[in-house]
PDB file as gemmi writes it, atoms N, CA and C in Angstrom:
CRYST1    1.000    1.000    1.000  90.00  90.00  90.00 P 1                      
ATOM      1  N   MET A   1      95.200  78.656  90.741  1.00  0.00           N  
ATOM      2  CA  MET A   1      95.997  79.457  89.838  1.00  0.00           C  
ATOM      3  C   MET A   1      96.350  78.650  88.601  1.00  0.00           C  
ATOM      4  N   ARG A   2      96.426  77.323  88.743  1.00  0.00           N  
ATOM      5  CA  ARG A   2      96.726  76.478  87.596  1.00  0.00           C  
ATOM      6  C   ARG A   2      95.640  76.592  86.537  1.00  0.00           C  
ATOM      7  N   VAL A   3      94.387  76.740  86.988  1.00  0.00           N  
ATOM      8  CA  VAL A   3      93.282  76.860  86.047  1.00  0.00           C  
ATOM      9  C   VAL A   3      93.435  78.138  85.242  1.00  0.00           C  
ATOM     10  N   TYR A   4      93.810  79.231  85.915  1.00  0.00           N  
ATOM     11  CA  TYR A   4      93.999  80.495  85.212  1.00  0.00           C  
ATOM     12  C   TYR A   4      95.094  80.369  84.158  1.00  0.00           C  
ATOM     13  N   LEU A   5      96.178  79.705  84.509  1.00  0.00           N  
ATOM     14  CA  LEU A   5      97.265  79.549  83.548  1.00  0.00           C  
ATOM     15  C   LEU A   5      96.844  78.683  82.378  1.00  0.00           C  
ATOM     16  N   ALA A   6      96.107  77.608  82.640  1.00  0.00           N  
ATOM     17  CA  ALA A   6      95.655  76.737  81.566  1.00  0.00           C  
ATOM     18  C   ALA A   6      94.711  77.476  80.622  1.00  0.00           C  
ATOM     19  N   VAL A   7      93.793  78.234  81.184  1.00  0.00           N  
ATOM     20  CA  VAL A   7      92.858  79.000  80.362  1.00  0.00           C  
ATOM     21  C   VAL A   7      93.608  80.053  79.560  1.00  0.00           C  
ATOM     22  N   ALA A   8      94.550  80.713  80.193  1.00  0.00           N  
ATOM     23  CA  ALA A   8      95.327  81.742  79.497  1.00  0.00           C  
ATOM     24  C   ALA A   8      96.118  81.135  78.354  1.00  0.00           C  
ATOM     25  N   MET A   9      96.707  79.974  78.580  1.00  0.00           N  
ATOM     26  CA  MET A   9      97.485  79.324  77.524  1.00  0.00           C  
ATOM     27  C   MET A   9      96.584  78.917  76.361  1.00  0.00           C  
ATOM     28  N   LEU A  10      95.405  78.406  76.663  1.00  0.00           N  
ATOM     29  CA  LEU A  10      94.481  78.034  75.599  1.00  0.00           C  
ATOM     30  C   LEU A  10      94.036  79.250  74.801  1.00  0.00           C  
ATOM     31  N   MET A  11      93.763  80.346  75.504  1.00  0.00           N  
ATOM     32  CA  MET A  11      93.355  81.565  74.801  1.00  0.00           C  
ATOM     33  C   MET A  11      94.484  82.099  73.921  1.00  0.00           C  
ATOM     34  N   LEU A  12      95.691  82.066  74.435  1.00  0.00           N  
ATOM     35  CA  LEU A  12      96.820  82.531  73.629  1.00  0.00           C  
ATOM     36  C   LEU A  12      97.053  81.637  72.424  1.00  0.00           C  
ATOM     37  N   ALA A  13      96.899  80.342  72.616  1.00  0.00           N  
ATOM     38  CA  ALA A  13      97.048  79.424  71.487  1.00  0.00           C  
ATOM     39  C   ALA A  13      95.984  79.702  70.436  1.00  0.00           C  
ATOM     40  N   PHE A  14      94.763  79.963  70.871  1.00  0.00           N  
ATOM     41  CA  PHE A  14      93.685  80.279  69.940  1.00  0.00           C  
ATOM     42  C   PHE A  14      93.964  81.581  69.208  1.00  0.00           C  
ATOM     43  N   VAL A  15      94.410  82.590  69.935  1.00  0.00           N  
ATOM     44  CA  VAL A  15      94.733  83.884  69.318  1.00  0.00           C  
ATOM     45  C   VAL A  15      95.873  83.715  68.317  1.00  0.00           C  
ATOM     46  N   ALA A  16      96.892  82.981  68.707  1.00  0.00           N  
ATOM     47  CA  ALA A  16      98.030  82.759  67.805  1.00  0.00           C  
ATOM     48  C   ALA A  16      97.582  82.014  66.556  1.00  0.00           C  
ATOM     49  N   TYR A  17      96.698  81.057  66.732  1.00  0.00           N  
ATOM     50  CA  TYR A  17      96.215  80.280  65.586  1.00  0.00           C  
ATOM     51  C   TYR A  17      95.410  81.156  64.629  1.00  0.00           C  
ATOM     52  N   THR A  18      94.505  81.976  65.162  1.00  0.00           N  
ATOM     53  CA  THR A  18      93.687  82.824  64.300  1.00  0.00           C  
ATOM     54  C   THR A  18      94.523  83.910  63.635  1.00  0.00           C  
ATOM     55  N   GLU A  19      95.498  84.447  64.357  1.00  0.00           N  
ATOM     56  CA  GLU A  19      96.379  85.451  63.748  1.00  0.00           C  
ATOM     57  C   GLU A  19      97.233  84.828  62.659  1.00  0.00           C  
ATOM     58  N   ALA A  20      97.633  83.600  62.865  1.00  0.00           N  
ATOM     59  CA  ALA A  20      98.466  82.925  61.869  1.00  0.00           C  
ATOM     60  C   ALA A  20      97.690  82.694  60.581  1.00  0.00           C  
ATOM     61  N   GLN A  21      96.398  82.493  60.691  1.00  0.00           N  
ATOM     62  CA  GLN A  21      95.595  82.308  59.492  1.00  0.00           C  
ATOM     63  C   GLN A  21      95.422  83.622  58.745  1.00  0.00           C  
ATOM     64  N   ASP A  22      95.391  84.721  59.457  1.00  0.00           N  
ATOM     65  CA  ASP A  22      95.203  86.026  58.830  1.00  0.00           C  
ATOM     66  C   ASP A  22      96.473  86.515  58.139  1.00  0.00           C  
ATOM     67  N   GLN A  23      97.617  86.178  58.667  1.00  0.00           N  
ATOM     68  CA  GLN A  23      98.875  86.674  58.134  1.00  0.00           C  
ATOM     69  C   GLN A  23      99.778  85.496  57.790  1.00  0.00           C  
ATOM     70  N   GLU A  24     100.601  85.732  56.818  1.00  0.00           N  
ATOM     71  CA  GLU A  24     101.598  84.721  56.476  1.00  0.00           C  
ATOM     72  C   GLU A  24     102.845  84.970  57.317  1.00  0.00           C  
ATOM     73  N   GLU A  25     103.021  84.169  58.349  1.00  0.00           N  
ATOM     74  CA  GLU A  25     104.173  84.298  59.227  1.00  0.00           C  
ATOM     75  C   GLU A  25     104.967  82.999  59.189  1.00  0.00           C  
ATOM     76  N   THR A  26     106.212  83.150  59.484  1.00  0.00           N  
ATOM     77  CA  THR A  26     107.027  81.944  59.581  1.00  0.00           C  
ATOM     78  C   THR A  26     106.795  81.308  60.944  1.00  0.00           C  
ATOM     79  N   ILE A  27     107.177  80.068  61.067  1.00  0.00           N  
ATOM     80  CA  ILE A  27     107.018  79.361  62.338  1.00  0.00           C  
ATOM     81  C   ILE A  27     107.825  80.051  63.421  1.00  0.00           C  
ATOM     82  N   GLU A  28     108.988  80.537  63.058  1.00  0.00           N  
ATOM     83  CA  GLU A  28     109.835  81.227  64.035  1.00  0.00           C  
ATOM     84  C   GLU A  28     109.140  82.473  64.568  1.00  0.00           C  
ATOM     85  N   GLN A  29     108.496  83.229  63.700  1.00  0.00           N  
ATOM     86  CA  GLN A  29     107.778  84.433  64.130  1.00  0.00           C  
ATOM     87  C   GLN A  29     106.587  84.067  65.011  1.00  0.00           C  
ATOM     88  N   ARG A  30     105.903  82.987  64.683  1.00  0.00           N  
ATOM     89  CA  ARG A  30     104.761  82.551  65.488  1.00  0.00           C  
ATOM     90  C   ARG A  30     105.209  82.189  66.902  1.00  0.00           C  
ATOM     91  N   PHE A  31     106.305  81.435  67.013  1.00  0.00           N  
ATOM     92  CA  PHE A  31     106.796  81.062  68.330  1.00  0.00           C  
ATOM     93  C   PHE A  31     107.262  82.282  69.118  1.00  0.00           C  
ATOM     94  N   ALA A  32     107.897  83.225  68.438  1.00  0.00           N  
ATOM     95  CA  ALA A  32     108.345  84.439  69.124  1.00  0.00           C  
ATOM     96  C   ALA A  32     107.143  85.227  69.648  1.00  0.00           C  
ATOM     97  N   ASN A  33     106.123  85.380  68.820  1.00  0.00           N  
ATOM     98  CA  ASN A  33     104.915  86.101  69.253  1.00  0.00           C  
ATOM     99  C   ASN A  33     104.217  85.371  70.386  1.00  0.00           C  
ATOM    100  N   PHE A  34     104.132  84.052  70.265  1.00  0.00           N  
ATOM    101  CA  PHE A  34     103.483  83.262  71.307  1.00  0.00           C  
ATOM    102  C   PHE A  34     104.250  83.389  72.620  1.00  0.00           C  
ATOM    103  N   GLY A  35     105.574  83.355  72.556  1.00  0.00           N  
ATOM    104  CA  GLY A  35     106.397  83.518  73.750  1.00  0.00           C  
ATOM    105  C   GLY A  35     106.193  84.867  74.402  1.00  0.00           C  
ATOM    106  N   GLN A  36     106.111  85.904  73.589  1.00  0.00           N  
ATOM    107  CA  GLN A  36     105.876  87.244  74.127  1.00  0.00           C  
ATOM    108  C   GLN A  36     104.503  87.344  74.782  1.00  0.00           C  
ATOM    109  N   GLN A  37     103.503  86.772  74.139  1.00  0.00           N  
ATOM    110  CA  GLN A  37     102.159  86.800  74.697  1.00  0.00           C  
ATOM    111  C   GLN A  37     102.093  86.025  76.008  1.00  0.00           C  
ATOM    112  N   MET A  38     102.750  84.877  76.054  1.00  0.00           N  
ATOM    113  CA  MET A  38     102.779  84.082  77.288  1.00  0.00           C  
ATOM    114  C   MET A  38     103.467  84.851  78.409  1.00  0.00           C  
ATOM    115  N   ALA A  39     104.555  85.534  78.093  1.00  0.00           N  
ATOM    116  CA  ALA A  39     105.265  86.314  79.104  1.00  0.00           C  
ATOM    117  C   ALA A  39     104.376  87.431  79.648  1.00  0.00           C  
ATOM    118  N   GLU A  40     103.639  88.100  78.766  1.00  0.00           N  
ATOM    119  CA  GLU A  40     102.748  89.175  79.196  1.00  0.00           C  
ATOM    120  C   GLU A  40     101.621  88.645  80.078  1.00  0.00           C  
ATOM    121  N   VAL A  41     101.026  87.528  79.670  1.00  0.00           N  
ATOM    122  CA  VAL A  41      99.923  86.964  80.452  1.00  0.00           C  
ATOM    123  C   VAL A  41     100.429  86.485  81.799  1.00  0.00           C  
ATOM    124  N   THR A  42     101.565  85.818  81.814  1.00  0.00           N  
ATOM    125  CA  THR A  42     102.129  85.328  83.067  1.00  0.00           C  
ATOM    126  C   THR A  42     102.444  86.483  84.011  1.00  0.00           C  
ATOM    127  N   LYS A  43     103.025  87.538  83.478  1.00  0.00           N  
ATOM    128  CA  LYS A  43     103.346  88.711  84.288  1.00  0.00           C  
ATOM    129  C   LYS A  43     102.067  89.343  84.837  1.00  0.00           C  
ATOM    130  N   SER A  44     101.048  89.445  83.997  1.00  0.00           N  
ATOM    131  CA  SER A  44      99.773  90.016  84.423  1.00  0.00           C  
ATOM    132  C   SER A  44      99.134  89.167  85.517  1.00  0.00           C  
ATOM    133  N   LEU A  45      99.139  87.860  85.343  1.00  0.00           N  
ATOM    134  CA  LEU A  45      98.561  86.973  86.344  1.00  0.00           C  
ATOM    135  C   LEU A  45      99.335  87.041  87.660  1.00  0.00           C  
ATOM    136  N   ALA A  46     100.655  87.121  87.567  1.00  0.00           N  
ATOM    137  CA  ALA A  46     101.466  87.217  88.782  1.00  0.00           C  
ATOM    138  C   ALA A  46     101.163  88.502  89.539  1.00  0.00           C  
ATOM    139  N   GLU A  47     101.021  89.602  88.811  1.00  0.00           N  
ATOM    140  CA  GLU A  47     100.702  90.876  89.452  1.00  0.00           C  
ATOM    141  C   GLU A  47      99.324  90.835  90.110  1.00  0.00           C  
ATOM    142  N   LYS A  48      98.352  90.235  89.418  1.00  0.00           N  
ATOM    143  CA  LYS A  48      97.003  90.130  89.978  1.00  0.00           C  
ATOM    144  C   LYS A  48      96.993  89.241  91.215  1.00  0.00           C  
ATOM    145  N   ALA A  49      97.729  88.138  91.156  1.00  0.00           N  
ATOM    146  CA  ALA A  49      97.786  87.227  92.304  1.00  0.00           C  
ATOM    147  C   ALA A  49      98.433  87.916  93.497  1.00  0.00           C  
ATOM    148  N   LYS A  50      99.509  88.659  93.248  1.00  0.00           N  
ATOM    149  CA  LYS A  50     100.188  89.370  94.323  1.00  0.00           C  
ATOM    150  C   LYS A  50      99.280  90.431  94.937  1.00  0.00           C  
ATOM    151  N   THR A  51      98.577  91.156  94.099  1.00  0.00           N  
ATOM    152  CA  THR A  51      97.661  92.178  94.580  1.00  0.00           C  
ATOM    153  C   THR A  51      96.536  91.563  95.405  1.00  0.00           C  
ATOM    154  N   THR A  52      95.984  90.458  94.914  1.00  0.00           N  
ATOM    155  CA  THR A  52      94.906  89.780  95.644  1.00  0.00           C  
ATOM    156  C   THR A  52      95.397  89.268  96.982  1.00  0.00           C  
ATOM    157  N   PHE A  53      96.575  88.647  97.001  1.00  0.00           N  
ATOM    158  CA  PHE A  53      97.133  88.141  98.253  1.00  0.00           C  
ATOM    159  C   PHE A  53      97.350  89.270  99.247  1.00  0.00           C  
ATOM    160  N   THR A  54      97.875  90.379  98.783  1.00  0.00           N  
ATOM    161  CA  THR A  54      98.109  91.534  99.653  1.00  0.00           C  
ATOM    162  C   THR A  54      96.785  92.080 100.191  1.00  0.00           C  
ATOM    163  N   ASP A  55      95.780  92.168  99.324  1.00  0.00           N  
ATOM    164  CA  ASP A  55      94.471  92.670  99.760  1.00  0.00           C  
ATOM    165  C   ASP A  55      93.862  91.756 100.820  1.00  0.00           C  
ATOM    166  N   VAL A  56      93.957  90.453 100.600  1.00  0.00           N  
ATOM    167  CA  VAL A  56      93.399  89.501 101.571  1.00  0.00           C  
ATOM    168  C   VAL A  56      94.185  89.564 102.874  1.00  0.00           C  
ATOM    169  N   HIS A  57      95.502  89.618 102.766  1.00  0.00           N  
ATOM    170  CA  HIS A  57      96.351  89.651 103.962  1.00  0.00           C  
ATOM    171  C   HIS A  57      96.088  90.897 104.803  1.00  0.00           C  
ATOM    172  N   ASN A  58      95.831  92.008 104.156  1.00  0.00           N  
ATOM    173  CA  ASN A  58      95.629  93.270 104.865  1.00  0.00           C  
ATOM    174  C   ASN A  58      94.157  93.568 105.148  1.00  0.00           C  
ATOM    175  N   SER A  59      93.281  92.642 104.822  1.00  0.00           N  
ATOM    176  CA  SER A  59      91.855  92.887 105.048  1.00  0.00           C  
ATOM    177  C   SER A  59      91.557  92.938 106.546  1.00  0.00           C  
ATOM    178  N   GLU A  60      90.452  93.554 106.872  1.00  0.00           N  
ATOM    179  CA  GLU A  60      90.064  93.699 108.269  1.00  0.00           C  
ATOM    180  C   GLU A  60      89.833  92.329 108.913  1.00  0.00           C  
ATOM    181  N   PHE A  61      89.184  91.432 108.185  1.00  0.00           N  
ATOM    182  CA  PHE A  61      88.912  90.097 108.715  1.00  0.00           C  
ATOM    183  C   PHE A  61      90.206  89.352 109.042  1.00  0.00           C  
ATOM    184  N   ALA A  62      91.174  89.404 108.133  1.00  0.00           N  
ATOM    185  CA  ALA A  62      92.438  88.705 108.365  1.00  0.00           C  
ATOM    186  C   ALA A  62      93.192  89.305 109.546  1.00  0.00           C  
ATOM    187  N   THR A  63      93.203  90.605 109.632  1.00  0.00           N  
ATOM    188  CA  THR A  63      93.897  91.270 110.733  1.00  0.00           C  
ATOM    189  C   THR A  63      93.251  90.935 112.071  1.00  0.00           C  
ATOM    190  N   GLU A  64      91.940  91.007 112.124  1.00  0.00           N  
ATOM    191  CA  GLU A  64      91.239  90.680 113.362  1.00  0.00           C  
ATOM    192  C   GLU A  64      91.429  89.211 113.741  1.00  0.00           C  
ATOM    193  N   SER A  65      91.426  88.340 112.748  1.00  0.00           N  
ATOM    194  CA  SER A  65      91.631  86.906 113.014  1.00  0.00           C  
ATOM    195  C   SER A  65      93.022  86.648 113.580  1.00  0.00           C  
ATOM    196  N   ARG A  66      94.040  87.272 112.994  1.00  0.00           N  
ATOM    197  CA  ARG A  66      95.407  87.103 113.505  1.00  0.00           C  
ATOM    198  C   ARG A  66      95.509  87.617 114.940  1.00  0.00           C  
ATOM    199  N   ASN A  67      94.918  88.771 115.199  1.00  0.00           N  
ATOM    200  CA  ASN A  67      94.966  89.337 116.550  1.00  0.00           C  
ATOM    201  C   ASN A  67      94.248  88.441 117.548  1.00  0.00           C  
ATOM    202  N   TRP A  68      93.092  87.893 117.165  1.00  0.00           N  
ATOM    203  CA  TRP A  68      92.339  87.015 118.053  1.00  0.00           C  
ATOM    204  C   TRP A  68      93.138  85.753 118.368  1.00  0.00           C  
ATOM    205  N   PHE A  69      93.728  85.131 117.339  1.00  0.00           N  
ATOM    206  CA  PHE A  69      94.531  83.932 117.575  1.00  0.00           C  
ATOM    207  C   PHE A  69      95.747  84.233 118.445  1.00  0.00           C  
ATOM    208  N   GLN A  70      96.377  85.377 118.227  1.00  0.00           N  
ATOM    209  CA  GLN A  70      97.520  85.756 119.047  1.00  0.00           C  
ATOM    210  C   GLN A  70      97.109  85.939 120.503  1.00  0.00           C  
ATOM    211  N   LYS A  71      95.958  86.577 120.709  1.00  0.00           N  
ATOM    212  CA  LYS A  71      95.464  86.785 122.070  1.00  0.00           C  
ATOM    213  C   LYS A  71      95.150  85.442 122.737  1.00  0.00           C  
ATOM    214  N   GLN A  72      94.511  84.532 122.009  1.00  0.00           N  
ATOM    215  CA  GLN A  72      94.198  83.213 122.562  1.00  0.00           C  
ATOM    216  C   GLN A  72      95.472  82.438 122.884  1.00  0.00           C  
ATOM    217  N   PHE A  73      96.461  82.532 122.014  1.00  0.00           N  
ATOM    218  CA  PHE A  73      97.727  81.852 122.239  1.00  0.00           C  
ATOM    219  C   PHE A  73      98.435  82.413 123.472  1.00  0.00           C  
ATOM    220  N   ASP A  74      98.451  83.729 123.598  1.00  0.00           N  
ATOM    221  CA  ASP A  74      99.081  84.360 124.761  1.00  0.00           C  
ATOM    222  C   ASP A  74      98.365  83.961 126.056  1.00  0.00           C  
ATOM    223  N   THR A  75      97.041  83.921 126.026  1.00  0.00           N  
ATOM    224  CA  THR A  75      96.267  83.506 127.197  1.00  0.00           C  
ATOM    225  C   THR A  75      96.590  82.073 127.573  1.00  0.00           C  
ATOM    226  N   LEU A  76      96.678  81.206 126.599  1.00  0.00           N  
ATOM    227  CA  LEU A  76      97.014  79.805 126.838  1.00  0.00           C  
ATOM    228  C   LEU A  76      98.420  79.665 127.418  1.00  0.00           C  
ATOM    229  N   LYS A  77      99.365  80.433 126.898  1.00  0.00           N  
ATOM    230  CA  LYS A  77     100.723  80.405 127.437  1.00  0.00           C  
ATOM    231  C   LYS A  77     100.754  80.841 128.896  1.00  0.00           C  
ATOM    232  N   GLU A  78     100.010  81.892 129.210  1.00  0.00           N  
ATOM    233  CA  GLU A  78      99.951  82.376 130.585  1.00  0.00           C  
ATOM    234  C   GLU A  78      99.374  81.332 131.523  1.00  0.00           C  
ATOM    235  N   LYS A  79      98.337  80.628 131.093  1.00  0.00           N  
ATOM    236  CA  LYS A  79      97.729  79.584 131.903  1.00  0.00           C  
ATOM    237  C   LYS A  79      98.710  78.445 132.135  1.00  0.00           C  
ATOM    238  N   ILE A  80      99.429  78.055 131.101  1.00  0.00           N  
ATOM    239  CA  ILE A  80     100.386  76.955 131.218  1.00  0.00           C  
ATOM    240  C   ILE A  80     101.542  77.364 132.121  1.00  0.00           C  
ATOM    241  N   ASN A  81     102.044  78.566 131.993  1.00  0.00           N  
ATOM    242  CA  ASN A  81     103.168  79.040 132.805  1.00  0.00           C  
ATOM    243  C   ASN A  81     102.778  79.235 134.269  1.00  0.00           C  
ATOM    244  N   SER A  82     101.513  79.558 134.531  1.00  0.00           N  
ATOM    245  CA  SER A  82     101.110  79.798 135.905  1.00  0.00           C  
ATOM    246  C   SER A  82     100.864  78.497 136.681  1.00  0.00           C  
ATOM    247  N   GLN A  83     100.732  77.395 135.979  1.00  0.00           N  
ATOM    248  CA  GLN A  83     100.472  76.120 136.664  1.00  0.00           C  
ATOM    249  C   GLN A  83     101.723  75.470 137.103  1.00  0.00           C  
TER     250      GLN A  83                                                      
END                                                                             
């Protein structure tokens, strides 16, 4: 996820730089725009990460894996308790 943030920051810096050349803005306006863009990108990345995590967590493979490990753990507990 750090790579995504680094790439996003570089892209925003590039966009801010090219926009600054096109328009005469004050430094204060540039920082405000850059801050807004960073907030939007961060929010977007957080939403995508959350969605991906949820999709992976609820996937068939993950569910079956959790069930299999739980079954193996329960079997092991039963063997230990019966001895």
